[in-house]
N, CA, C and O of each residue as an XYZ file, in Angstrom:
636
protein
N      -7.621     16.582    -36.572
C      -7.965     16.268    -35.518
C      -7.803     14.547    -35.011
O      -8.166     13.691    -35.818
N      -7.254     14.124    -33.674
C      -7.115     12.583    -33.449
C      -7.841     11.735    -33.449
O      -8.919     11.954    -32.896
N      -7.662     10.705    -33.911
C      -9.175      9.686    -33.674
C      -9.509      8.767    -32.367
O      -8.851      7.800    -31.985
N     -10.478      9.206    -31.880
C     -11.104      8.671    -30.827
C     -10.429      7.483    -30.005
O     -10.646      6.718    -30.945
N      -9.771      6.622    -29.032
C      -9.638      5.734    -28.786
C     -10.639      4.860    -28.113
O     -11.019      5.376    -27.062
N     -11.193      3.710    -28.366
C     -12.296      3.466    -27.277
C     -12.003      1.617    -26.771
O     -11.623      0.638    -27.413
N     -12.362      1.803    -25.485
C     -11.815      0.156    -25.056
C     -12.862     -0.739    -25.929
O     -13.926     -0.387    -26.437
N     -12.278     -1.887    -25.938
C     -12.888     -3.069    -26.577
C     -13.618     -3.748    -25.359
O     -13.518     -3.295    -24.219
N     -14.412     -4.945    -25.698
C     -15.408     -5.495    -24.827
C     -14.787     -6.122    -23.412
O     -15.303     -6.276    -22.305
N     -13.198     -6.473    -24.028
C     -12.467     -7.140    -22.866
C     -11.991     -6.080    -21.975
O     -11.993     -6.196    -20.749
N     -11.504     -4.843    -22.730
C     -11.024     -3.716    -21.701
C     -12.293     -3.140    -21.090
O     -12.071     -2.443    -20.100
N     -13.559     -3.262    -21.437
C     -14.586     -2.727    -20.516
C     -15.030     -3.361    -19.397
O     -15.473     -2.828    -18.380
N     -14.852     -4.876    -19.695
C     -15.417     -5.647    -18.693
C     -13.875     -5.711    -17.511
O     -13.931     -5.702    -16.281
N     -12.705     -5.767    -18.306
C     -11.826     -5.253    -16.994
C     -11.857     -3.896    -16.341
O     -11.448     -3.837    -15.181
N     -12.357     -2.618    -17.020
C     -12.294     -1.328    -16.206
C     -13.754     -1.674    -15.612
O     -14.011     -1.117    -14.545
N     -14.343     -2.174    -15.934
C     -15.782     -1.693    -15.133
C     -15.811     -2.921    -13.849
O     -16.434     -2.685    -12.813
N     -15.295     -3.838    -13.987
C     -14.613     -4.762    -13.038
C     -13.885     -4.169    -11.763
O     -14.289     -4.357    -10.616
N     -12.764     -3.431    -12.101
C     -11.851     -2.575    -11.545
C     -13.034     -1.536    -10.793
O     -13.296     -1.582     -9.591
N     -13.432     -0.956    -11.406
C     -14.377      0.259    -10.718
C     -15.081     -0.608     -9.627
O     -14.953     -0.192     -8.476
N     -15.944     -1.973     -9.848
C     -16.828     -2.303     -8.551
C     -15.531     -2.654     -7.637
O     -15.882     -2.455     -6.474
N     -14.599     -2.957     -7.660
C     -13.372     -3.181     -6.640
C     -13.237     -1.858     -5.985
O     -13.246     -1.617     -4.778
N     -13.142     -1.236     -6.743
C     -12.359      0.352     -6.094
C     -13.691      0.965     -5.364
O     -13.491      1.828     -4.510
N     -14.918      0.607     -5.620
C     -16.222      1.347     -5.407
C     -16.795      0.487     -3.848
O     -17.152      1.033     -2.805
N     -16.737     -0.710     -4.093
C     -17.275     -1.350     -3.270
C     -16.181     -2.323     -2.599
O     -16.664     -2.640     -1.512
N     -15.137     -2.836     -2.728
C     -14.089     -3.737     -2.172
C     -13.232     -3.003     -1.162
O     -12.933     -3.296     -0.005
N     -12.864     -1.774     -2.065
C     -12.072     -0.989     -1.179
C     -12.577     -0.097      0.085
O     -11.766      0.376      0.881
N     -13.456      0.024      0.162
C     -14.551      0.594      1.262
C     -14.843     -0.304      2.294
O     -14.835      0.008      3.485
N     -15.193     -1.805      1.699
C     -15.275     -2.589      2.881
C     -13.639     -3.254      3.610
O     -13.527     -4.169      4.426
N     -12.667     -2.522      3.051
C     -11.375     -3.029      3.443
C     -11.318     -1.666      4.388
O     -10.793     -1.837      5.488
N     -11.737     -0.501      4.121
C     -11.446      0.612      5.027
C     -12.394      0.326      5.898
O     -11.795      0.254      6.970
N     -13.412      0.137      6.067
C     -14.491     -0.254      7.071
C     -13.458     -0.830      7.968
O     -13.012     -0.003      8.763
N     -13.001     -1.917      8.050
C     -12.162     -2.703      8.613
C     -11.159     -2.398      9.538
O     -10.887     -2.701     10.699
N     -10.589     -1.535      8.434
C      -9.341     -0.816      9.060
C      -9.465      0.182     10.141
O      -8.769      0.320     11.147
N     -11.112      1.254      9.484
C     -11.325      2.307     10.407
C     -11.872      1.897     12.001
O     -11.943      2.605     13.006
N     -12.258      0.312     11.769
C     -12.355     -0.020     13.498
C     -11.237     -0.273     14.655
O     -11.264     -0.491     15.866
N     -10.379     -0.150     13.790
C      -8.826     -0.157     14.322
C      -8.122      1.366     14.294
O      -6.938      1.698     14.349
N      -9.119      1.998     14.204
C      -8.428      3.706     13.932
C      -7.298      3.514     12.832
O      -6.118      3.697     13.132
N      -7.653      3.170     11.655
C      -6.587      3.308     10.773
C      -7.245      3.507      9.244
O      -8.292      3.051      8.786
N      -6.251      4.343      8.648
C      -6.784      4.536      6.825
C      -5.781      3.475      5.782
O      -4.582      3.206      5.858
N      -6.605      3.127      5.027
C      -5.663      2.481      4.405
C      -4.168      3.348      4.035
O      -3.189      2.667      4.340
N      -3.997      4.015      3.744
C      -3.055      4.994      3.817
C      -2.334      4.894      4.974
O      -1.137      5.072      4.750
N      -2.618      4.653      6.267
C      -1.611      4.136      7.159
C      -1.469      2.805      6.918
O      -0.255      2.639      7.037
N      -1.977      1.715      6.642
C      -1.607      0.774      6.778
C      -0.239      0.365      5.411
O       0.605     -0.522      5.534
N      -0.374      1.211      4.323
C       0.789      0.764      3.715
C       1.781      1.722      3.820
O       2.588      1.879      2.903
N       1.826      2.606      5.183
C       2.941      3.257      5.991
C       3.524      2.073      6.933
O       4.715      2.106      7.243
N       2.716      1.067      7.371
C       3.292      0.164      8.142
C       3.341     -0.667      7.036
O       4.491     -1.095      7.129
N       2.980     -1.053      6.295
C       3.523     -2.281      5.507
C       5.143     -2.298      4.881
O       6.089     -3.083      4.808
N       4.785     -0.843      4.471
C       6.318     -0.549      3.620
C       7.623     -0.544      5.441
O       8.569     -1.330      5.484
N       7.374      0.312      6.477
C       8.539      0.207      7.447
C       8.641     -1.573      7.733
O       9.605     -2.297      7.983
N       7.447     -1.802      7.596
C       7.427     -3.499      8.454
C       8.454     -4.365      6.973
O       8.997     -5.402      7.355
N       8.646     -4.099      5.830
C       9.427     -4.779      5.194
C      10.776     -4.135      5.113
O      11.681     -4.779      4.581
N      10.960     -3.191      5.481
C      12.350     -2.733      5.649
C      13.447     -3.087      6.820
O      13.151     -3.164      8.012
N      14.594     -3.264      6.353
C      15.829     -3.608      7.804
C      15.323     -2.771      8.945
O      14.790     -1.661      8.948
N      15.640     -3.619      9.933
C      15.393     -3.047     11.311
C      13.988     -1.606     11.058
O      14.160     -0.470     11.501
N      12.668     -2.046     10.254
C      11.714     -1.726     10.539
C      11.524      0.047     10.467
O      10.597      0.652     11.006
N      12.901      0.828      9.482
C      13.180      1.575      9.394
C      13.726      2.052      7.749
O      14.416      1.405      6.962
N      13.209      3.229      7.621
C      13.328      3.736      6.581
C      13.387      5.452      6.369
O      12.819      6.238      7.127
N      14.019      5.759      5.439
C      14.597      7.093      5.170
C      13.049      7.544      4.289
O      12.312      7.010      3.460
N      13.116      8.933      5.095
C      11.236      9.836      4.569
C      11.568      9.301      3.226
O      11.241      8.119      3.126
N      12.018      9.713      2.352
C      11.957      9.920      0.827
C      11.759      8.319      0.478
O      10.763      8.034     -0.188
N      12.457      7.483      0.800
C      12.343      6.018      0.323
C      11.157      5.822      0.733
O      10.648      5.225     -0.215
N       9.910      5.995      1.995
C       9.166      5.520      2.556
C       7.787      6.314      2.020
O       6.617      6.000      2.236
N       8.232      7.273      1.367
C       6.964      8.115      0.502
C       6.918      7.348     -0.941
O       5.902      7.239     -1.628
N       7.852      6.978     -1.179
C       8.227      6.117     -2.651
C       7.317      4.617     -2.506
O       6.440      4.145     -3.230
N       8.082      4.012     -0.971
C       7.425      2.480     -1.211
C       5.979      2.557     -0.928
O       5.319      1.558     -1.217
N       5.211      3.847     -0.271
C       3.857      3.639      0.176
C       3.209      4.397     -0.739
O       1.984      4.287     -0.796
N       3.695      5.048     -1.372
C       3.313      5.759     -2.977
C       2.549      7.007     -2.554
O       1.430      7.243     -3.008
N       3.112      7.741     -1.753
C       2.850      8.903     -1.121
C       3.477     10.234     -1.556
O       4.702     10.245     -1.672
N       2.832     11.293     -1.797
C       3.906     11.798     -1.756
C       4.442     12.769     -0.368
O       3.812     12.941      0.676
N       5.770     13.311     -0.722
C       6.263     13.642      0.936
C       5.552     14.476      1.474
O       5.939     14.397      2.640
N       4.639     15.363      1.447
C       3.673     15.827      2.196
C       2.675     15.453      2.891
O       2.253     15.615      4.036
N       2.299     14.761      1.681
C       1.048     13.865      2.519
C       1.745     12.723      3.782
O       1.369     12.807      4.951
N       2.580     11.892      3.422
C       3.520     11.446      4.280
C       3.606     12.036      5.327
O       3.025     11.696      6.358
N       4.379     13.048      5.200
C       4.287     13.790      6.710
C       2.992     13.895      7.592
O       2.839     13.748      8.804
N       2.166     14.179      6.648
C       0.759     14.392      7.651
C       0.202     13.193      8.076
O      -0.446     13.155      9.122
N       0.400     12.091      7.304
C      -0.036     10.719      7.736
C       0.397     10.741      9.326
O      -0.262     10.761     10.366
N       2.256     10.723      8.946
C       3.323      9.869      9.746
C       2.858     10.807     11.330
O       3.029     10.145     12.354
N       2.359     12.111     11.504
C       1.904     12.736     12.402
C       1.032     12.536     13.586
O       1.083     12.973     14.736
N       0.142     11.672     12.905
C      -0.941     10.484     13.549
C      -0.318      9.197     14.224
O      -0.617      8.753     15.333
N       0.595      8.694     13.345
C       1.125      7.543     13.505
C       2.152      7.732     14.879
O       2.251      6.962     15.834
N       2.881      9.027     14.640
C       3.648      9.409     15.604
C       3.059      9.980     17.196
O       3.698     10.028     18.247
N       1.770     10.337     16.969
C       0.921     10.843     18.245
C       0.110      9.442     19.073
O      -0.390      9.316     20.191
N       0.290      8.474     17.840
C      -0.085      7.381     18.524
C       0.924      5.757     18.954
O       0.689      4.573     19.192
N       2.283      6.823     18.829
C       3.351      5.975     19.391
C       3.379      4.752     18.399
O       3.876      3.763     18.937
N       3.050      4.586     17.324
C       3.631      3.804     16.365
C       4.685      3.889     15.563
O       5.242      2.890     15.107
N       5.036      5.048     15.331
C       6.170      4.916     14.584
C       6.875      6.476     15.331
O       6.250      7.280     16.023
N       8.524      6.563     14.869
C       9.222      7.770     15.322
C      10.036      7.933     14.666
O      10.694      7.026     14.156
N      10.252      9.362     14.467
C      11.121      9.936     13.508
C      12.010     10.343     13.794
O      11.898     10.904     14.884
N      13.317     10.410     13.238
C      14.578     10.700     13.851
C      15.424     11.730     13.091
O      14.655     12.299     12.317
N      16.654     12.220     12.968
C      17.401     12.775     12.095
C      18.369     11.755     11.908
O      18.742     11.022     12.825
N      18.743     11.698     10.859
C      20.131     10.689     10.043
C      21.179     11.266     10.869
O      21.400     12.462     11.058
N      21.771     10.299     11.317
C      23.061     10.773     12.055
C      24.390     11.240     11.333
O      25.387     11.759     11.837
N      24.084     10.858      9.787
C      25.449     10.768      9.239
C      24.633     11.815      8.370
O      25.520     12.611      8.060
N      23.809     12.139      7.970
C      23.657     13.303      7.350
C      22.080     14.105      7.852
O      20.885     13.836      7.726
N      22.746     15.011      8.361
C      21.533     15.809      9.510
C      20.432     16.574      8.900
O      19.468     17.202      9.339
N      21.115     16.188      7.237
C      19.257     17.044      6.829
C      18.417     15.884      6.088
O      17.562     16.259      5.285
N      18.604     14.439      6.307
C      17.658     13.618      6.215
C      17.047     13.096      7.335
O      17.808     13.163      8.300
N      16.018     12.623      7.586
C      15.237     11.622      8.453
C      14.359     10.413      8.305
O      13.742     10.022      7.313
N      14.425     10.007      9.279
C      14.288      8.080      9.281
C      13.111      8.060     10.009
O      12.858      8.765     10.985
N      12.471      7.306      9.548
C      10.951      6.588     10.294
C      11.202      5.478     10.483
O      11.821      4.740      9.717
N      10.716      5.185     11.623
C      10.928      3.661     12.178
C       9.828      3.128     13.051
O       9.375      3.867     13.925
N       9.342      1.870     12.890
C       8.297      1.452     14.082
C       8.543      1.325     14.781
O       9.597      0.689     14.808
N       8.041      1.664     15.952
C       8.341      1.441     17.281
C       7.794      0.097     17.929
O       6.862     -0.421     17.314
N       8.142     -0.411     18.841
C       7.982     -1.898     19.511
C       6.492     -1.413     19.292
O       5.969     -1.917     18.299
N       5.603     -0.431     20.102
C       3.922     -0.805     20.038
C       3.551     -0.481     18.245
O       2.355     -0.411     17.961
N       4.246     -0.355     17.477
C       3.528      0.541     16.190
C       3.798     -1.529     15.706
O       2.777     -2.095     15.316
N       4.981     -2.301     15.779
C       5.085     -3.302     15.504
C       3.729     -4.571     15.893
O       3.065     -5.375     15.240
N       3.815     -4.247     16.996
C       2.811     -5.121     17.898
C       1.374     -4.823     17.505
O       0.566     -5.720     17.265
N       1.137     -3.752     17.457
C      -0.236     -2.901     16.673
C      -0.167     -3.660     15.297
O      -1.100     -4.459     15.217
N       0.605     -3.661     14.246
C       0.237     -4.345     13.100
C       0.398     -5.838     13.067
O      -0.040     -6.495     12.121
N       1.000     -6.367     14.055
C       1.056     -7.923     14.090
C      -0.859     -8.269     14.308
O      -1.649     -9.026     13.744
N      -0.946     -7.466     15.189
C      -2.652     -7.792     15.575
C      -3.930     -7.319     14.194
O      -4.891     -7.954     13.758
N      -3.493     -6.231     13.906
C      -4.621     -5.892     12.311
C      -3.986     -6.946     11.578
O      -4.631     -7.993     11.541
N      -2.667     -6.931     10.868
C      -2.511     -7.552      9.736
C      -3.323     -8.908      9.538
O      -3.740     -9.088      8.394
N      -3.559     -9.723     10.327
C      -4.151    -10.857      9.814
C      -5.974    -10.185      9.604
O      -6.595    -10.581      8.618
N      -6.364     -9.631     10.162
C      -7.621     -8.840     10.062
C      -7.840     -8.615      8.420
O      -8.553     -9.151      7.572
N      -6.989     -7.687      8.419
C      -6.657     -7.261      6.746
C      -6.530     -8.437      5.985
O      -7.411     -8.721      5.173
N      -5.589     -9.126      6.138
C      -5.436    -10.201      5.294
C      -6.466    -10.927      4.876
O      -6.676    -11.102      3.676
N      -7.217    -11.426      5.815
C      -8.550    -11.983      5.845
C      -9.825    -11.145      4.940
O     -10.609    -11.699      4.169
N      -9.776     -9.485      5.313
C     -10.219     -8.684      4.242
C      -9.962     -9.248      3.022
O     -10.833     -9.949      2.507
N      -8.861     -9.054      2.442
C      -8.276     -9.557      1.086
C      -8.534    -10.449      0.747
O      -9.311    -10.584     -0.198
N      -8.138    -11.158      1.205
C      -8.664    -12.975      0.858
C      -9.944    -13.151      0.655
O     -10.261    -13.729     -0.385
N     -10.911    -12.743      1.506
C     -12.420    -13.055      1.025
C     -12.717    -12.233     -0.036
O     -13.266    -12.796     -0.983
N     -12.469    -10.855     -0.156
C     -13.122     -9.909     -1.397
C     -12.382    -10.556     -2.583
O     -13.182    -10.959     -3.427
N     -11.069    -10.780     -2.904
C     -10.356    -11.037     -3.700
C      -9.633    -12.097     -4.301
O      -9.567    -12.153     -5.529
N      -8.991    -13.087     -3.466
C      -8.590    -14.133     -3.642
C      -9.285    -15.641     -3.475
O      -9.054    -16.659     -4.127
N     -10.134    -15.449     -2.473
C     -10.694    -16.747     -2.097
C     -11.527    -16.945     -3.665
O     -11.869    -18.106     -3.891
N     -11.835    -16.019     -4.631
C     -12.663    -16.181     -5.893
C     -11.207    -16.369     -7.100
O     -11.494    -16.083     -8.263
N     -10.093    -16.712     -6.899
C      -9.457    -17.092     -7.817
C      -8.518    -18.369     -7.475
O      -8.014    -18.680     -6.396
N      -8.432    -19.104     -8.923
C      -7.498    -19.729     -8.443
C      -5.892    -19.520     -8.939
O      -5.589    -18.673     -9.780
N      -5.127    -20.217     -8.437
C      -3.766    -20.168     -8.902
C      -3.145    -19.471     -9.607
O      -2.295    -18.630     -9.315
N      -3.815    -20.001    -11.257
C      -3.321    -19.287    -12.345
C      -4.051    -17.748    -12.522
O      -3.448    -16.905    -13.187
N      -5.342    -17.422    -11.916
C      -5.856    -16.403    -12.203
C      -4.786    -15.348    -11.359
O      -4.141    -14.386    -11.775
N      -4.872    -15.863    -10.206
C      -4.159    -15.078     -9.353
C      -2.604    -14.422     -9.786
O      -2.074    -13.325     -9.608
N      -2.126    -15.869    -10.530
C      -0.706    -15.289    -11.199
C      -1.249    -14.096    -12.020
O      -0.724    -12.983    -12.054
N      -2.184    -14.410    -12.569
C      -2.466    -13.279    -14.012
C      -2.805    -11.861    -13.404
O      -2.529    -10.769    -13.901
N      -3.269    -12.043    -12.568
C      -3.694    -10.590    -12.036
C      -2.498     -9.923    -11.539
O      -2.193     -8.765    -11.824
N      -1.581    -11.006    -10.496
C      -0.417    -10.135     -9.821
C       0.561     -9.663    -11.469
O       1.359     -8.741    -11.642
N       0.302    -10.221    -11.980
C       1.437     -9.948    -13.270
C       0.502     -8.247    -13.898
O       1.001     -7.132    -14.049
N      -1.100     -8.750    -14.151
C      -1.319     -7.477    -15.294
C      -1.351     -6.308    -14.102
O      -0.985     -5.141    -14.237
N      -1.844     -6.887    -12.994
C      -1.572     -4.976    -11.862
C      -0.234     -4.771    -11.590
O       0.085     -3.649    -11.196
N       0.826     -5.827    -11.749
C       2.357     -4.980    -11.539
C       2.241     -4.559    -12.760
O       2.010     -3.367    -12.556
N       2.236     -4.718    -14.070
C       2.751     -4.313    -15.110
C       1.864     -2.452    -14.820
O       2.506     -1.404    -14.878
N       1.057     -2.494    -14.667
C       0.285     -1.263    -14.248
C       0.785      0.013    -13.341
O       0.914      1.221    -13.536
N       1.017     -0.982    -12.141
C       1.725     -0.554    -11.190
C       2.854      0.202    -11.537
O       2.959      1.387    -11.221
N       3.938     -0.583    -12.343
C       5.314      0.496    -12.565
C       5.316      1.601    -13.479
O       6.325      2.291    -13.627
N       3.941      1.870    -14.278
C       3.926      2.906    -15.075
C       3.589      4.007    -13.592
O       4.182      5.084    -13.656
N       2.883      3.835    -12.580
C       2.313      4.736    -11.876
C       3.481      4.881    -10.448
O       3.229      5.451     -9.387
N       4.657      4.248    -10.789
C       5.599      4.130     -9.036
C       6.481      4.697     -9.574
O       6.663      4.831    -10.785
N       7.103      5.078     -8.703
C       9.017      5.901     -8.846
C       9.559      4.501     -8.141
O      10.730      4.274     -8.446
N       9.155      3.834     -7.548
C      10.174      2.967     -6.940
C      10.280      1.318     -7.872
O       9.385      0.961     -8.638
N      10.937      0.885     -7.730
C      11.198     -0.850     -8.072
C      10.362     -1.772     -7.455
O      10.511     -2.976     -7.664
N       9.465     -1.322     -6.688
C       8.445     -2.409     -6.139
C       7.823     -3.910     -6.622
O       7.573     -4.998     -6.103
N       7.720     -3.158     -8.162
C       7.065     -4.196     -9.098
C       7.819     -4.232    -10.320
O       7.193     -4.225    -11.380
N       8.796     -4.261    -10.323
C      10.110     -4.295    -11.309
C      10.001     -5.828    -12.077
O      10.011     -6.043    -13.289
N       9.895     -6.796    -10.977
C       9.572     -8.308    -11.625
C       8.377     -8.708    -11.134
O       7.663     -8.091    -10.343
N       8.113    -10.165    -11.820
C       7.122    -10.974    -11.576
C       7.545    -11.439    -10.105
O       8.696    -11.496     -9.671
N       6.303    -11.773     -9.403
C       6.232    -12.311     -8.352
C       6.647    -13.853     -8.668
O       6.708    -14.320     -9.806
N       6.914    -14.543     -7.503
C       7.580    -15.612     -7.556
C       6.805    -16.780     -8.180
O       7.338    -17.884     -8.293
């Protein structure tokens, strides 16, 4: 029988603190986004598209960038398309591929909601950390994210 591995005291502290953020911090962020008829998953799609050249991405790349399965992306895009925030088109060069793009309305909506979201994240997380702690958190969570993601968005340490 394999020996059980247990968390040491520091790992326990980190894990419990992360659970507090997941159970209290994220719901606070979600409440703010819901006031704008958004879910966190929609916001991650907005962010991924807004960071892409021309606000456009191939659906498979968008799923990776937004950390979603292709089927979950398709389901969530449906809502965004109905609201006029995103449009999906067939790839002209490859009729099998599809691209998603932020519409002008979607870009405007994101520009209105992003400052509110940023304020929430700053208030809940970064207002309580100094620069060194922020850098350490970024490095540590990027290492964890690299093990969970199919894309290279966390391949290097932040600037």
